[in-house]
C-alpha positions in Angstrom: -40.2 91.2 -49.7 -37.6 91.0 -52.3 -37.3 88.6 -55.1 -34.3 86.9 -53.6 -36.1 86.5 -50.2 -39.0 84.9 -52.0 -36.6 82.6 -53.9 -34.9 81.6 -50.6 -38.2 80.8 -49.0 -39.3 78.8 -52.1 -36.1 76.8 -52.1 -36.4 76.2 -48.3 -40.0 74.9 -48.7 -38.9 72.7 -51.6 -36.0 71.2 -49.6 -38.3 70.5 -46.7 -40.9 68.9 -49.0 -38.3 66.7 -50.5 -37.1 65.7 -47.1 -40.7 64.8 -46.0 -41.3 63.0 -49.2 -38.3 60.7 -48.8 -39.8 59.6 -45.5 -43.1 58.5 -47.1 -43.9 54.8 -46.8 -44.7 53.4 -50.2 -45.6 49.8 -49.3 -48.1 48.4 -46.8 -46.7 46.1 -44.1 -47.5 42.5 -45.0 -49.6 40.3 -42.8 -47.8 37.3 -41.4 -50.0 34.2 -41.2 -48.9 31.4 -38.8 -50.8 28.2 -39.3 -50.9 25.5 -36.6 -51.7 21.9 -37.1 -53.4 20.1 -34.2 -53.1 16.4 -34.2 -56.1 14.7 -32.8 -54.4 11.4 -32.6 -57.3 9.7 -34.5 -56.8 6.2 -35.6 -58.8 3.3 -37.1 -60.0 0.2 -35.3 -57.1 -2.2 -34.6 -58.9 -5.0 -36.4 -61.6 -5.0 -39.2 -65.2 -5.7 -38.5 -65.0 -9.2 -40.0 -61.6 -10.2 -38.5 -63.4 -12.4 -35.9 -60.9 -15.2 -36.3 -58.0 -13.0 -35.2 -59.0 -14.0 -31.6 -60.7 -17.3 -31.5 -61.7 -17.0 -27.8 -63.5 -13.7 -28.4 -65.0 -15.1 -31.6 -66.4 -18.2 -29.9 -67.7 -16.2 -26.9 -69.4 -13.7 -29.3 -70.9 -16.4 -31.3 -72.3 -18.7 -28.6 -72.7 -16.5 -25.5 -72.8 -12.9 -26.8 -74.6 -11.7 -23.7 -71.6 -12.7 -21.5 -69.2 -11.0 -23.9 -71.4 -7.9 -24.0 -71.4 -7.7 -20.2 -67.6 -8.1 -20.2 -67.1 -5.3 -22.8 -69.4 -3.0 -20.8 -67.7 -3.7 -17.5 -64.2 -3.3 -19.0 -65.4 0.1 -20.3 -66.6 1.0 -16.8 -70.3 0.6 -17.4 -72.9 -1.7 -15.8 -73.2 -5.3 -16.9 -76.9 -4.7 -17.7 -76.0 -2.4 -20.5 -76.1 -4.9 -23.3 -79.7 -5.7 -22.4 -81.0 -2.2 -22.9 -82.3 -1.2 -26.4 -79.8 0.9 -28.3 -77.2 0.7 -25.5 -74.7 -1.2 -27.6 -74.7 1.6 -30.1 -73.9 4.0 -27.3 -71.3 1.7 -25.9 -69.6 1.4 -29.3 -69.6 5.2 -29.7 -68.2 5.7 -26.3 -65.4 3.2 -26.9 -64.6 4.9 -30.3 -64.4 8.2 -28.5 -62.3 6.9 -25.7 -59.7 5.4 -28.1 -60.1 8.3 -30.6 -61.1 6.0 -33.4 -62.3 7.5 -36.7 -66.0 7.1 -37.4 -69.4 8.5 -36.7 -72.6 7.6 -34.8 -74.1 6.6 -38.1 -71.3 4.1 -38.6 -71.8 2.8 -35.1 -75.6 2.4 -35.7 -75.1 0.6 -39.0 -72.6 -1.9 -37.5 -74.6 -2.6 -34.4 -77.9 -2.9 -36.4 -76.6 -5.0 -39.3 -73.7 -7.1 -37.7 -74.2 -6.8 -33.9 -72.1 -9.9 -33.1 -69.2 -8.8 -35.4 -69.4 -5.3 -33.8 -69.3 -6.8 -30.3 -66.3 -8.9 -31.1 -64.5 -5.9 -32.7 -65.1 -3.9 -29.5 -63.8 -6.7 -27.4 -60.7 -7.1 -29.6 -60.1 -3.4 -29.4 -60.3 -3.4 -25.6 -58.0 -6.4 -25.4 -55.5 -4.8 -27.8 -55.4 -1.4 -26.0 -55.5 -2.8 -22.5 
């Protein structure tokens, strides 16, 4: 091979290499992150625990005949009227009502309310059912 042929081949290879180099990707494609927010629709109780005087009828019933109010709350929730007479059942009822209406809280909160202030907790559940229909 002659020197000019070698030079032509060398120039051809260099041209091809430059062409291939211009097609090289220098950056990595970026990852696209899409975030979704799911609304749970959580809310708080419509009345506070100690707002018993907001509804005097419920307050009087809860104070003087809590077993009747407990039966009404259980029946309105779709449970048996005997539920308030079972140990721990009012804690479960409060948790179930909280879950049904998507009210913020925990089982520990329900236990504390029904262990420390059972009549106030019962009245709060009755007011919530009345408010939400």
